[in-house]
N, CA and C of each residue as an Amber inpcrd file, in Angstrom:
protein
   618
   0.8390000  -1.1980000   0.0000000   0.0000000   0.0000000   0.0000000
   0.8770000   1.2520000   0.0000000   0.6160000   2.1720000  -0.9090000
   1.3500000   3.4280000  -0.9900000   0.6570000   4.4870000  -0.1470000
   1.4270000   5.2420000   0.6160000   0.8610000   6.3320000   1.4000000
   1.0090000   7.6290000   0.6350000  -0.1150000   8.2520000   0.3340000
  -0.1350000   9.5120000  -0.4000000  -0.2960000  10.6780000   0.5750000
   0.2660000  11.8220000   0.2390000   0.0990000  13.0110000   1.0670000
  -0.8700000  13.9700000   0.3890000  -1.8570000  14.4090000   1.1520000
  -2.8260000  15.3890000   0.6740000  -2.6500000  16.6830000   1.4490000
  -2.5130000  17.7960000   0.7450000  -2.5140000  19.1130000   1.3720000
  -3.8830000  19.7420000   1.1330000  -4.4140000  20.3770000   2.1610000
  -5.7290000  21.0090000   2.0770000  -5.5690000  22.4880000   2.4060000
  -5.8970000  23.3560000   1.4470000  -5.8200000  24.8020000   1.6640000
  -7.2360000  25.3340000   1.8110000  -7.5190000  25.9150000   2.9810000
  -8.8350000  26.4890000   3.2580000  -8.6760000  27.9780000   3.5080000
  -9.4160000  28.7830000   2.7440000  -9.3140000  30.2360000   2.8680000
 -10.4850000  30.8380000   3.6320000 -11.2180000  30.0230000   4.3810000
 -12.3140000  30.5500000   5.1900000 -11.8060000  31.4950000   6.2630000
 -12.6280000  32.4970000   6.6110000 -12.2030000  33.5090000   7.5710000
 -12.8190000  33.3440000   8.9520000 -13.9340000  32.6540000   9.0390000
 -14.6140000  32.5100000  10.3290000 -14.3580000  31.1280000  10.9110000
 -14.7550000  30.9680000  12.1800000 -14.6450000  29.6700000  12.8430000
 -15.9580000  29.3760000  13.5690000 -16.7050000  28.3580000  13.1260000
 -16.4300000  27.5320000  11.9370000 -16.7820000  28.2780000  10.6550000
 -16.4040000  27.7330000   9.5250000 -16.7300000  28.3440000   8.2410000
 -17.2240000  27.2780000   7.2870000 -18.0960000  27.6840000   6.3750000
 -18.5860000  26.7340000   5.3710000 -17.4490000  26.3180000   4.4440000
 -16.4600000  27.1910000   4.2670000 -15.3110000  26.8520000   3.4310000
 -14.5290000  25.6990000   4.0370000 -14.2580000  25.7710000   5.3370000
 -13.5430000  24.6790000   5.9910000 -14.4140000  23.4230000   6.0170000
 -15.7200000  23.5970000   6.1910000 -16.6140000  22.4380000   6.1860000
 -16.5540000  21.7180000   4.8500000 -16.5860000  22.4690000   3.7480000
 -16.4970000  21.8370000   2.4280000 -15.1360000  21.1770000   2.2500000
 -14.0740000  21.8570000   2.6910000 -12.7320000  21.2740000   2.5860000
 -12.6560000  19.9450000   3.3400000 -13.2420000  19.8990000   4.5220000
 -13.2260000  18.6610000   5.3120000 -14.0050000  17.5530000   4.6190000
 -15.1610000  17.8990000   4.0490000 -15.9630000  16.8790000   3.3350000
 -15.2030000  16.3440000   2.1220000 -14.5770000  17.2170000   1.3910000
 -13.8070000  16.7870000   0.2210000 -12.6220000  15.9130000   0.6360000
 -11.9970000  16.2740000   1.7400000 -10.8550000  15.4970000   2.2210000
 -11.2710000  14.1010000   2.6420000 -12.3410000  14.0140000   3.4190000
 -12.8280000  12.7090000   3.8800000 -13.1720000  11.8120000   2.6970000
 -13.8450000  12.3870000   1.6970000 -14.2430000  11.6010000   0.5260000
 -13.0240000  11.1790000  -0.2960000 -12.0240000  12.0380000  -0.3840000
 -10.8210000  11.7100000  -1.1590000 -10.0130000  10.6070000  -0.4780000
  -9.8720000  10.7120000   0.8460000  -9.1560000   9.6630000   1.5860000
  -9.8470000   8.3170000   1.3960000 -11.1810000   8.3140000   1.4690000
 -11.9350000   7.0740000   1.2700000 -11.7370000   6.5410000  -0.1480000
 -11.7410000   7.4350000  -1.1330000 -11.5630000   7.0120000  -2.5280000
 -10.1620000   6.4520000  -2.7620000  -9.1530000   7.0450000  -2.1420000
  -7.7990000   6.5150000  -2.2730000  -7.6970000   5.1250000  -1.6630000
  -8.3340000   4.9130000  -0.5340000  -8.2910000   3.6010000   0.1040000
  -8.9960000   2.5570000  -0.7460000 -10.0410000   2.9560000  -1.4580000
 -10.6990000   2.0330000  -2.3800000  -9.7580000   1.6250000  -3.5170000
  -8.7920000   2.4870000  -3.8100000  -7.8250000   2.2070000  -4.8740000
  -6.5460000   1.5700000  -4.3440000  -6.5530000   1.2190000  -3.0710000
  -5.4130000   0.5160000  -2.4880000  -4.3370000   1.3960000  -1.9040000
  -4.5950000   2.6990000  -1.7740000  -3.6180000   3.6220000  -1.2170000
  -4.0860000   4.1500000   0.1310000  -3.1250000   4.4340000   1.0000000
  -3.4200000   5.1290000   2.2490000  -3.1580000   6.6170000   2.0260000
  -3.5030000   7.4610000   3.0150000  -3.3020000   8.8960000   2.8400000
  -3.0270000   9.5640000   4.1750000  -2.1380000  10.5350000   4.1390000
  -1.9420000  11.4430000   5.2660000  -2.3940000  12.8240000   4.8260000
  -2.9660000  13.5880000   5.7510000  -3.5760000  14.8710000   5.4150000
  -2.9540000  15.9730000   6.2650000  -2.6040000  17.0800000   5.6120000
  -2.1320000  18.2710000   6.3130000  -2.9710000  19.4550000   5.8410000
  -3.5320000  20.2010000   6.7990000  -4.4270000  21.3180000   6.4920000
  -3.7050000  22.6420000   6.6970000  -3.8470000  23.5310000   5.7320000
  -3.3080000  24.8890000   5.8300000  -4.4830000  25.8550000   5.9220000
  -4.6490000  26.4800000   7.0810000  -5.6930000  27.4840000   7.2920000
  -5.0950000  28.8480000   6.9840000  -5.5110000  29.4470000   5.8860000
  -4.8820000  30.6850000   5.4460000  -5.1630000  31.8620000   6.3690000
  -6.2850000  31.8470000   7.0870000  -6.5700000  32.9770000   7.9760000
  -5.5100000  33.1020000   9.0610000  -4.8640000  31.9940000   9.3990000
  -3.8120000  32.0240000  10.4040000  -2.5110000  32.6130000   9.8360000
  -2.4450000  32.7450000   8.5170000  -1.2180000  33.2010000   7.8550000
  -1.3760000  34.5650000   7.1920000  -2.4780000  35.2600000   7.4650000
  -2.7760000  36.5140000   6.7550000  -1.6540000  37.5390000   6.9120000
  -1.1830000  37.7720000   8.1360000  -0.1130000  38.7500000   8.3460000
   1.2010000  38.2710000   7.7600000   1.4520000  36.9600000   7.8580000
   2.6850000  36.4050000   7.2800000   2.7090000  36.6030000   5.7630000
   1.5480000  36.4210000   5.1260000   1.4710000  36.6040000   3.6770000
   1.6980000  38.0640000   3.2970000   1.1200000  38.9900000   4.0700000
   1.3170000  40.4100000   3.7950000   2.7950000  40.7810000   3.9370000
   3.4320000  40.2520000   4.9720000   4.8650000  40.5250000   5.1670000
   5.6810000  39.9960000   3.9940000   5.3250000  38.8050000   3.5180000
   6.0520000  38.2100000   2.3980000   5.9180000  39.0680000   1.1460000
   4.7320000  39.6320000   0.9180000   4.5280000  40.4490000  -0.2730000
   5.4320000  41.6810000  -0.2830000   5.6480000  42.2840000   0.8860000
   6.4210000  43.5230000   0.9210000   7.9110000  43.2960000   1.1760000
   8.2640000  42.1380000   1.7060000   9.6750000  41.8770000   1.9980000
  10.2900000  40.8230000   1.0880000   9.4410000  39.9740000   0.4840000
   9.9490000  38.8740000  -0.3210000  10.5140000  37.7460000   0.5070000
  10.1720000  37.7220000   1.8000000  10.7120000  36.7150000   2.7030000
   9.5770000  35.9970000   3.4200000   9.5530000  34.6750000   3.3420000
   8.5490000  33.8780000   4.0500000   9.0970000  33.4830000   5.4120000
   8.3640000  33.8130000   6.4770000   8.8240000  33.4200000   7.8050000
   8.6150000  31.9220000   8.0130000   8.9620000  31.4430000   9.1970000
   8.9540000  30.0030000   9.4420000   7.5690000  29.3850000   9.2610000
   6.5280000  30.0640000   9.7560000   5.1670000  29.5190000   9.6580000
   4.7050000  29.4370000   8.2130000   4.9420000  30.5040000   7.4720000
   4.5260000  30.5170000   6.0720000   5.3500000  29.5360000   5.2530000
   6.6390000  29.4460000   5.5250000   7.4820000  28.5030000   4.7930000
   7.0160000  27.0760000   5.0090000   6.6210000  26.7530000   6.2490000
   6.1250000  25.4040000   6.5330000   4.8570000  25.1170000   5.7320000
   3.9610000  26.1160000   5.6390000   2.7270000  25.9360000   4.8740000
   3.0290000  25.7520000   3.3900000   3.9400000  26.5530000   2.8750000
   4.3160000  26.4330000   1.4630000   4.9200000  25.0620000   1.1810000
   5.8170000  24.6200000   2.0550000   6.4410000  23.3100000   1.8620000
   5.4090000  22.1910000   1.9010000   4.3970000  22.3370000   2.7720000
   3.3340000  21.3380000   2.8470000   2.6040000  21.2220000   1.5150000
   2.2860000  22.3640000   0.9270000   1.4940000  22.3740000  -0.3070000
   2.3150000  21.8910000  -1.4960000   3.5280000  22.4040000  -1.6630000
   4.2950000  22.0500000  -2.8590000   4.8650000  20.6380000  -2.7760000
   4.9350000  20.0670000  -1.5760000   5.4550000  18.7160000  -1.4380000
   4.3980000  17.6320000  -1.4330000   3.1330000  18.0090000  -1.5630000
   2.0450000  17.0330000  -1.4800000   1.8390000  16.3000000  -2.7970000
   1.2920000  15.0850000  -2.6930000   0.9340000  14.3180000  -3.8890000
  -0.3490000  14.8350000  -4.5220000  -1.2030000  15.4580000  -3.7210000
  -2.4550000  16.0120000  -4.2200000  -2.8660000  17.1870000  -3.3640000
  -3.6400000  18.0940000  -3.9460000  -4.0460000  19.3220000  -3.2670000
  -5.5520000  19.4980000  -3.3520000  -6.1520000  19.8790000  -2.2250000
  -7.5540000  20.2940000  -2.1830000  -7.5580000  21.7740000  -1.8220000
  -8.0770000  22.6190000  -2.6940000  -8.0310000  24.0690000  -2.5040000
  -9.4480000  24.6320000  -2.5090000  -9.8300000  25.2790000  -1.3940000
 -11.2100000  25.7580000  -1.2470000 -11.1970000  27.2190000  -0.7940000
 -11.9910000  28.0400000  -1.4590000 -12.0580000  29.4640000  -1.1440000
 -13.4970000  29.9340000  -1.0060000 -13.7460000  30.9310000  -0.1560000
 -15.0400000  31.6220000  -0.2200000 -15.0370000  32.5470000  -1.4280000
 -16.2130000  32.9330000  -1.8670000 -16.3330000  33.8460000  -3.0010000
 -16.4970000  35.2680000  -2.4810000 -15.5880000  36.1560000  -2.8880000
 -15.6690000  37.5800000  -2.5820000 -15.6720000  38.3400000  -3.8990000
 -16.6530000  39.2280000  -4.0760000 -16.7260000  40.0510000  -5.2890000
 -16.6440000  39.2050000  -6.5550000 -17.3820000  38.1200000  -6.5660000
 -17.5380000  37.2440000  -7.7350000 -16.2780000  36.4940000  -8.1160000
 -15.3100000  36.3620000  -7.1890000 -14.0940000  35.6170000  -7.4990000
 -13.5430000  35.0090000  -6.2110000 -12.3700000  34.3490000  -6.3130000
 -11.7330000  33.8110000  -5.1220000 -11.3380000  34.9630000  -4.2030000
 -11.1230000  34.6600000  -2.9380000 -10.7820000  35.7090000  -1.9770000
  -9.3570000  36.2050000  -2.2170000  -9.0900000  37.4290000  -1.7470000
  -7.7470000  37.9760000  -1.8550000  -6.7370000  37.1580000  -1.0800000
  -7.1490000  36.6320000   0.0740000  -6.2580000  35.8140000   0.8850000
  -5.8540000  34.5470000   0.1270000  -6.8170000  33.9170000  -0.5180000
  -6.5550000  32.7160000  -1.3150000  -5.5680000  33.0260000  -2.4320000
  -5.8240000  34.0950000  -3.1810000  -4.9600000  34.4710000  -4.2990000
  -3.5550000  34.8190000  -3.8140000  -3.4660000  35.5200000  -2.6800000
  -2.1580000  35.9200000  -2.1750000  -1.2880000  34.7130000  -1.8560000
  -1.8870000  33.6820000  -1.2750000  -1.0930000  32.4970000  -0.9630000
  -0.4960000  31.8900000  -2.2260000  -1.2950000  31.7630000  -3.2630000
  -0.7700000  31.1580000  -4.4900000   0.1310000  32.1320000  -5.2520000
   0.0140000  33.4360000  -4.9720000   0.9410000  34.4000000  -5.5560000
   2.3540000  34.2380000  -5.0150000   2.4970000  33.8430000  -3.7500000
   3.8380000  33.7600000  -3.1630000   4.5290000  32.4270000  -3.4640000
   3.8200000  31.4860000  -4.0530000   4.4650000  30.2390000  -4.4640000
   5.3150000  30.4770000  -5.7030000   6.3840000  29.7290000  -5.8160000
   7.1350000  29.7320000  -7.0680000   6.2190000  29.2650000  -8.1920000
   6.2940000  29.9190000  -9.3280000   5.3270000  29.6490000 -10.4010000
   5.3990000  28.2240000 -10.9360000   6.4970000  27.5210000 -10.6910000
   6.6330000  26.1500000 -11.1760000   6.4160000  25.1060000 -10.0830000
   6.1050000  25.5360000  -8.8740000   6.1040000  24.6090000  -7.7360000
   4.9250000  23.6410000  -7.7300000   3.8680000  23.9670000  -8.4580000
   2.7100000  23.0630000  -8.5030000   2.5890000  22.3490000  -9.8480000
   3.6100000  22.4270000 -10.6670000   3.5500000  21.7690000 -11.9700000
   3.2590000  20.2710000 -11.8230000   2.2030000  19.8250000 -12.4750000
   1.8380000  18.4120000 -12.4470000   1.1080000  17.9520000 -11.2100000
   0.8100000  18.8580000 -10.2810000   0.1270000  18.4540000  -9.0450000
  -1.3810000  18.3460000  -9.2630000  -1.9900000  17.1990000  -8.9570000
  -3.4530000  17.0930000  -9.0480000  -4.1250000  17.9800000  -8.0010000
  -5.1740000  18.6900000  -8.4120000  -5.8590000  19.6310000  -7.5250000
  -7.3680000  19.4600000  -7.6410000  -8.0320000  19.4140000  -6.4940000
  -9.4900000  19.4370000  -6.4530000  -9.8960000  20.8480000  -6.0410000
 -10.7060000  21.5030000  -6.8590000 -11.1000000  22.8910000  -6.6330000
 -12.4770000  22.9660000  -5.9820000 -12.5900000  23.8110000  -4.9530000
 -13.8590000  23.9960000  -4.2730000 -14.0880000  25.4500000  -3.9180000
 -15.3580000  25.8560000  -3.8490000 -15.6910000  27.2350000  -3.4920000
 -17.0230000  27.2600000  -2.7630000 -17.1920000  28.2570000  -1.9070000
 -18.4430000  28.4250000  -1.1630000 -18.9170000  29.8590000  -1.2950000
 -20.2520000  30.0290000  -1.2390000 -20.8400000  31.3630000  -1.2900000
 -22.2420000  31.3040000  -0.7020000 -22.8080000  32.4660000  -0.4690000
 -24.1450000  32.5180000   0.1090000 -25.2400000  32.2530000  -0.8910000
 -24.9390000  32.3430000  -2.1690000 -25.9420000  32.1610000  -3.2000000
 -25.3730000  31.3890000  -4.3780000 -26.2360000  30.6550000  -5.0560000
 -25.8190000  29.8700000  -6.2210000 -25.4700000  30.7350000  -7.4180000
 -25.7160000  32.0390000  -7.3500000 -25.3580000  32.9220000  -8.4690000
 -23.8510000  32.9360000  -8.7300000 -23.0620000  32.5140000  -7.7420000
 -21.6120000  32.4940000  -7.9070000 -21.0860000  31.1240000  -8.3240000
 -21.9660000  30.2530000  -8.7670000 -21.5750000  28.8550000  -8.9780000
 -20.5430000  28.6520000 -10.0790000 -20.3550000  29.6260000 -10.9630000
 -19.3690000  29.4730000 -12.0430000 -17.9850000  29.9860000 -11.6620000
 -17.7970000  30.3710000 -10.4100000 -16.5140000  30.9450000 -10.0030000
 -15.3570000  29.9580000 -10.2090000 -15.6250000  28.6750000 -10.0420000
 -14.5590000  27.6910000 -10.2250000 -14.0730000  27.6900000 -11.6660000
 -15.0060000  27.8040000 -12.5970000 -14.6450000  27.7390000 -14.0160000
 -14.0280000  29.0410000 -14.5240000 -14.5660000  30.1890000 -14.0970000
 -14.0730000  31.4310000 -14.6950000 -12.9330000  32.0710000 -13.9090000
 -12.6640000  31.6120000 -12.6900000 -11.5950000  32.2210000 -11.9000000
 -10.5660000  31.2050000 -11.4110000 -11.0230000  30.1300000 -10.7570000
 -10.0790000  29.2090000 -10.1350000  -9.3430000  28.3450000 -11.1620000
 -10.0740000  27.8170000 -12.1120000  -9.4300000  26.9100000 -13.0750000
  -8.3490000  27.6210000 -13.9060000  -8.5700000  28.8640000 -14.3660000
  -7.4830000  29.5620000 -15.0640000  -6.2570000  29.8050000 -14.1810000
  -6.4740000  30.0870000 -12.8940000  -5.3540000  30.2880000 -11.9800000
  -4.4770000  29.0440000 -11.9040000  -5.0930000  27.8820000 -11.7330000
  -4.3170000  26.6510000 -11.5950000  -3.7840000  26.1600000 -12.9460000
  -4.4290000  26.5600000 -14.0220000  -3.8580000  26.2760000 -15.3410000
  -2.5660000  27.0670000 -15.5220000  -2.5560000  28.3210000 -15.0650000
  -1.3350000  29.1230000 -15.1420000  -0.2180000  28.4840000 -14.3180000
  -0.5710000  27.9190000 -13.1600000   0.4180000  27.2730000 -12.3040000
   0.7960000  25.8770000 -12.8150000   0.1840000  25.4530000 -13.8860000
   0.4330000  24.1480000 -14.5320000   0.1450000  22.9670000 -13.6060000
  -0.8150000  23.1720000 -12.7210000  -1.3450000  22.0620000 -11.9330000
  -2.3310000  21.2890000 -12.8020000  -2.8660000  20.1980000 -12.2500000
  -3.8230000  19.3750000 -13.0000000  -5.1400000  19.3310000 -12.2230000
  -6.0660000  20.2640000 -12.4990000  -7.3390000  20.2620000 -11.7760000
  -8.1950000  19.0560000 -12.1440000  -8.8470000  18.4830000 -11.1380000
  -9.8200000  17.4200000 -11.4040000 -10.9450000  17.9820000 -12.2680000
 -11.5300000  17.1780000 -13.1440000 -12.5790000  17.6900000 -14.0280000
 -13.7590000  18.3120000 -13.2930000 -14.1230000  17.7440000 -12.1390000
 -15.2740000  18.2500000 -11.3940000 -14.8170000  19.1640000 -10.2700000
 -15.2670000  20.4140000 -10.3150000 -15.0870000  21.3260000  -9.1900000
 -16.3500000  21.2940000  -8.3400000 -16.2180000  21.6380000  -7.0680000
 -17.3690000  21.5510000  -6.1620000 -17.6690000  22.9260000  -5.5790000
 -18.8290000  23.4530000  -5.9420000 -19.3150000  24.7160000  -5.4000000
 -20.4600000  24.4240000  -4.4350000 -20.4770000  25.1070000  -3.3080000
 -21.5470000  24.9120000  -2.3220000 -22.1040000  26.2630000  -1.8890000
 -23.3910000  26.4630000  -2.1160000 -24.0870000  27.6410000  -1.6110000
 -24.7080000  27.3070000  -0.2530000 -25.2140000  28.3100000   0.4000000
 -25.7640000  28.1020000   1.7490000 -26.8370000  27.0260000   1.7800000
 -27.6980000  26.9980000   0.7650000 -28.7950000  26.0310000   0.7650000
 -28.3240000  24.5940000   0.5640000 -27.0980000  24.4100000   0.1110000
 -26.5770000  23.0600000  -0.1220000 -26.2600000  22.3090000   1.1660000
 -26.2820000  23.0170000   2.3020000 -25.9740000  22.3720000   3.5820000
 -27.2370000  21.9860000   4.3350000 -28.3800000  22.0000000   3.6480000
 -29.6530000  21.7790000   4.3360000 -30.1790000  20.3600000   4.2370000
 -29.4400000  19.4490000   3.6550000 -29.9390000  18.0960000   3.4520000
 -29.6960000  17.1810000   4.6410000 -29.9520000  15.8860000   4.4290000
 -29.7380000  14.8850000   5.4690000 -28.2610000  14.8280000   5.8240000
 -27.9710000  14.8080000   7.1160000 -26.5800000  14.8000000   7.5470000
 -25.8850000  16.1140000   7.3030000 -26.6610000  17.1730000   7.0360000
 -26.0920000  18.4910000   6.8210000 -25.6520000  18.7720000   5.4110000
 -25.8680000  17.8410000   4.4800000 -25.4170000  18.0290000   3.0950000
 -26.5440000  17.6610000   2.1420000 -26.8420000  18.5410000   1.2040000
 -27.8060000  18.2440000   0.1540000 -27.3470000  17.0380000  -0.6600000
 -28.3070000  16.2410000  -1.0990000 -27.9500000  15.0000000  -1.8050000
 -27.1230000  15.2730000  -3.0530000 -27.4500000  16.3160000  -3.8030000
 -26.7040000  16.6280000  -5.0230000 -25.2860000  17.0750000  -4.6860000
 -25.1330000  17.8750000  -3.6290000 -23.7840000  18.2690000  -3.2060000
 -22.9750000  17.0400000  -2.8060000 -23.6070000  16.1180000  -2.0950000
 -22.9220000  14.8900000  -1.7150000 -22.4430000  14.1000000  -2.9130000
 -23.2570000  14.0500000  -3.9630000 -22.8530000  13.3320000  -5.1740000
 -21.6850000  14.0390000  -5.8610000 -21.7140000  15.3700000  -5.8990000
 -20.6030000  16.1110000  -6.5140000 -19.3170000  15.8990000  -5.7320000
 -19.4180000  15.9110000  -4.4180000 -18.2370000  15.6790000  -3.5800000
 -17.6320000  14.3130000  -3.8730000 -18.4670000  13.2980000  -3.9190000
 -17.9710000  11.9380000  -4.1610000 -17.3580000  11.8090000  -5.5550000
 -17.9870000  12.4140000  -6.5510000 -17.4580000  12.3320000  -7.9050000
 -16.1080000  13.0550000  -8.0100000 -16.0250000  14.2510000  -7.4560000
 -14.7760000  15.0090000  -7.5120000 -13.6690000  14.3040000  -6.7340000
 -14.0110000  13.7510000  -5.5840000 -13.0160000  13.0370000  -4.7770000
 -12.4870000  11.8190000  -5.5230000 -13.3570000  11.1100000  -6.2100000
 -12.9250000   9.9590000  -7.0010000 -11.9920000  10.3670000  -8.1330000
 -12.2820000  11.5100000  -8.7650000 -11.4190000  11.9990000  -9.8420000
 -10.0430000  12.3860000  -9.3060000 -10.0140000  13.0680000  -8.1500000
  -8.7200000  13.4230000  -7.5710000  -7.9420000  12.1740000  -7.1740000
  -8.6360000  11.2060000  -6.5840000  -7.9660000   9.9560000  -6.1950000
  -7.3730000   9.2540000  -7.4080000  -8.0830000   9.2540000  -8.5280000
  -7.5520000   8.6400000  -9.7510000  -6.2790000   9.3500000 -10.2090000
  -6.2840000  10.6810000 -10.1460000  -5.1150000  11.4450000 -10.5640000
  -3.9270000  11.1990000  -9.6330000  -4.1940000  11.1890000  -8.3280000
  -3.1140000  10.9950000  -7.3560000  -2.5680000   9.5760000  -7.4370000
  -3.4550000   8.5900000  -7.5270000  -3.0260000   7.1910000  -7.5450000
  -2.2650000   6.8400000  -8.8180000  -2.4400000   7.6350000  -9.8590000
  -1.7930000   7.3260000 -11.1220000  -0.4530000   7.9850000 -11.3260000
   0.1040000   8.6110000 -10.2790000   1.3890000   9.2940000 -10.4160000
   2.3450000   8.8170000  -9.3350000   3.6560000   9.0850000  -9.4720000
   4.6010000   8.7080000  -8.4180000   4.1980000   9.3000000  -7.0770000
   4.5410000   8.6070000  -5.9970000   4.0640000   9.0050000  -4.6750000
   4.7460000  10.2210000  -4.0980000   5.8150000  10.6860000  -4.6960000
   6.4680000  11.9070000  -4.2220000   7.0720000  12.6280000  -5.4030000
   6.9740000  13.9500000  -5.3810000   7.5670000  14.7310000  -6.4510000
   9.0650000  14.8530000  -6.2040000   9.8410000  14.4240000  -7.1500000
  11.2940000  14.5170000  -7.0390000  11.8170000  15.2650000  -8.2530000
  12.8390000  16.0970000  -8.0870000  13.4060000  16.7880000  -9.2530000
  13.9490000  15.7910000 -10.2570000  13.6860000  16.0490000 -11.5070000
  14.1270000  15.1600000 -12.5750000  15.4940000  15.6080000 -13.0630000
  16.4420000  14.6920000 -13.0590000  17.7750000  14.9850000 -13.5660000
  17.7760000  14.7480000 -15.0680000  17.8970000  15.7970000 -15.8870000
  17.8250000  15.6110000 -17.3470000  18.9840000  14.8050000 -17.9040000
  20.0500000  14.6110000 -17.1190000  21.2130000  13.8770000 -17.5940000
  21.3010000  12.4670000 -17.0090000  20.2490000  12.0440000 -16.2880000
  20.3120000  10.7570000 -15.5950000  20.3990000   9.5860000 -16.5670000
  19.7270000   9.6870000 -17.7200000  19.6700000   8.5610000 -18.6460000
  20.3920000   8.8420000 -19.9630000  21.3680000   9.7240000 -19.9230000
  22.1070000  10.0410000 -21.1470000  23.0380000   8.8790000 -21.5060000
  23.0050000   8.4740000 -22.7650000  23.8670000   7.3690000 -23.2180000
  25.3240000   7.7960000 -23.1720000  26.1910000   6.8340000 -22.8570000
  27.6310000   7.1170000 -22.8320000  28.1410000   7.2990000 -24.2610000
  29.3190000   7.9220000 -24.3860000  29.9210000   8.1170000 -25.6990000
  30.1950000   6.7930000 -26.3910000  30.5930000   5.7990000 -25.5900000
  30.8660000   4.4590000 -26.1350000  29.6020000   3.8710000 -26.7530000
  28.4760000   4.0400000 -26.0570000  27.2020000   3.5070000 -26.5750000
  26.8000000   4.2250000 -27.8510000  27.0450000   5.5300000 -27.8960000
  26.6890000   6.2960000 -29.0940000  27.4850000   5.8440000 -30.3120000
  28.7620000   5.4370000 -30.0840000  29.6060000   5.0140000 -31.1940000
  29.3840000   3.5670000 -31.6050000  28.7320000   2.8060000 -30.7120000
  28.5580000   1.3620000 -31.0000000  27.7040000   1.2020000 -32.2640000
  28.1530000   0.3670000 -33.1390000  27.4140000   0.1100000 -34.3660000
  27.8240000   1.0000000 -35.5230000  28.7320000   1.9760000 -35.2490000
  29.1760000   2.8510000 -36.3310000  30.5600000   2.4630000 -36.7970000
């Protein structure tokens, strides 16, 4: 059994928050889906509200302190990422964007990502497609095909979750698990000269 690492980025501002609630639901479903595929999982959560001042300092100084560096290392070193933001002014929150702004632009290349967003109304339901997916495309991550948006009314079903939201969560979690299970268990730098043929081999046959 391979142990996969999942990083969870939650940009919710309140405690508790619907953003963290959605992140937790997505995480639970993804861990279960990975186990169905024969993999175990460890989970590390990054609460961005705890890093707001650290992120502001990084923007003006270009230096990540110990807490922020640990969060960055957690995210860029994970086998898979779950990223969830509240919707502010019809897009992801500034706090969410700032965190991904301070990452090296190549640090998420090839990383599978499950995208999630929360808002008070379903009018913002396209935020994942028109805002979040382009952001992660720029970072060259690999977003799961299904993003999960949850409005306030989606938490009114049995067990606190609307049946349709529950189905979207399970489908998205399965897609992320497929992406994570289909790649090496840890990102390692690729040595472009590791498999270069020797000069002797190049001359053989000539």
